[in-house]
C-alpha positions, 0 to 999 in steps of 0.5 A: 660712355653714356647712350653712344656706348650702348652698342658696346665697344665690340659690336660698335657700327661701322657703318652709316645706316648700322649707326641709325639702327644702333639708336646712337643721337647726335648731341653737341659737344656741350649738352655731352658733357653737360649730360654725363656730368649731371648723371656722375653727380647725381652718383655722388661720383668723384668729379675732381680726383686730386683737386684738394682745397676748392670744394667750396669755392673754384668747383661749384663756380666749375660745376654752375658752368658746366651745367649752363654750357659755358666756355670758361676762363680760370683766372689765378697766379701760377701753380694754382692747378688751373691748367690740370683742372681743364684737362680733367673737364674731358672727363665728362665727355663720352668714352667715344664718338662716332665720326665719318671716316671718309678720306679727305675730311678735315675734321671729325664730322658728326655723321648725322650734320656734317660742316665740310664740303668733303663730307656733304658731298660724299652723303650726296652720293653714297648710300648710308651702308657704303659710309664708314664710321670711325670711333674717337676716343676721348682722350683724343678730343682734348688739346691745349696751347700755350699763347706765346709764339702761337700763330695765326696759322696755328689755331685757325688755318692758312692758305695751302699753296699745293692747294692753289696749284692745284686749281682750287680756288682762294675763296673756298674752305678745300684751299686751307690748311686747318689749324688746331680749332677746326680739327677740334671740332666736336671737342675741347680746345683750351689756350693757355695765358690768354693775354699772350695772345697776339690779337690778331689771332684773338680777334680770329678766334673771336670771329670763328667762335661767335659769328661762325665765320674767319678771313683768311688774307682777305676771303670770308669762309664759313665753319659751323665749329662746335666745341668747348672753349676753356682758356688761363689767365694770370689776373695781373695781365688779363686785368691790364688794359689792351692785353685781351679785347673787349669782344673775346672777354664778352664771349666767355661764358664763366670766369673762375678764380682760383686761389691758394690753399687758404690752410696750411694743412690743405697745402702739406695735404697737396704737396705730398700728394703731387711730390709723389716720393716713394718713401719705403724702399730699399733706403726709407725715408721718414718725414716727421709733421713738424717738417712738412710744416716747415716746407709749405710754411716756408711757401705760405710766408713766401706768399706774403713777403715784401721781397716777392713779387706778389703778381707772380706768386709762389706756385705749390710747385715751389713746395713741391720740389723743396718736400722732393728734396729734402726727402732726397738728401735724407736718403742720400744721408741714409745711403752713405752712413747706412740710417734705415730709415733716415729721418729728414732734418732741418738741416736737409733743408740746407739743399733747397737752394737747388730746387728754389732759386728761380721759381721765386721772382723778386719784388725789385721794388721792395728787395732792397738789392737783397739776392734771391738765396737772401730772400730765401734764407729769410723766408726758411728762418721765418717758417721756423719761426712760426712752426716753432713757437706754434710747438711752443704755445702748445707744449711750453719751452722751459721744458725743451729748453732744459733738456741744453745745459748753459754753455755747451755747442752742439754741432749739426749737419745734414751728414753727420751721424745719428748718433753724435747728437745721441752723444750729446743728449742721452736722454730727451724728456718725456715732453718731447714724445707727446711734441713730435708724435714721434719716439724721440726717446727711442730712435737715434735719427728721430732725436737727431732731427728734433733737436735741430728743430728746436735747436732752430726753433730756438736761434729764431726766438734769439736763445741761442747764438749760431755760427755756421761754415761749410755746409755744418752749423754749430749753436751755442748756449750761452 
């Protein structure tokens, strides 16, 4: 907290007179956010912890919008951290702010600038040392809403029948039941999937934020709401005519375009960070880097595939869920077979159907009747081919291929013991140790993972044949 914290938590003012004596100064929410942001920026603090790949694109746009005091729209496909970034904006709020702790007050009033008739009347009839002050925490000053299904009464308000029965006039604010936006006065309100918001609600939203009034059942009521407004939207729907009213678009100060990771290594970093999988413990798991590359490459291929709806995109959650499934499959094998550590193999990716199906939206014009399973199989095969080709280009194919003899058949599977691979391959060329940066020659489990990678890669390059039955795969060198 900045100037507002000068009195300290233990000696916070509890009356309006004490608040004045403390030297606390009133600020609009956008000024408060801007001042704290500038202080953190100047001090070199981490502004958006955990956000990867946006340093040169998205983050500078957000920074400028915060300094400019703009409401923002985050425009991008699913799984691009739009909601996460919106929630992070609350980091720039003061730790706590004071408000009038008055019974019946519908909002968290600025003690120096009340907006409701309840608060104004109370201040006019009480001495300042009798006016109670409470404190509103940063975490409670952010709220978000999903647009589909949101009604006018949810975010703006509605006439309260009980108050009418008590004799309150419909033309006054005392007759209202306040919605989320008025209740977030002096806070941050975020609306996800803006184009799905009912047009009537959009009009009410625009009137309240721009004109400072709203008509509820024909009665105009004045509000002087102070808040930062954030939106998220998918480009396919946001740019569609009629989905968002022009007046509301015009009200948004900054449009921030998000995107998927532009480098595979960044995608891997995000995948590992967000999966937050414990690889140690009683049944440790090792994930070779080439497995991580393949898992992320599957997602990259999906985003480029003609079979996938590009307007929907392929979320980062796709990679995250697949990473967790692959680790779980390896750990499952380690528990059953007593392998410590268990090493993730390509055969573990045979279980990706459970974590992938439902996350891919097919392009019905381009899929040509392909099922989601068939599309996933094609993506995995393409990812293996791309990653293996990179290793071949770096380390050469001949020495890797020479470890197998013509006419040999090798069976692989997610529940086969690593020792069975070792029985077929008594040694591994030194090139493997360099290629995989791990002791493939000495560790049976690592060797098994490497063997599966090479076999799948050779098959992807049409060097060997493959047959599959009951979850096990057999490769044959002809």
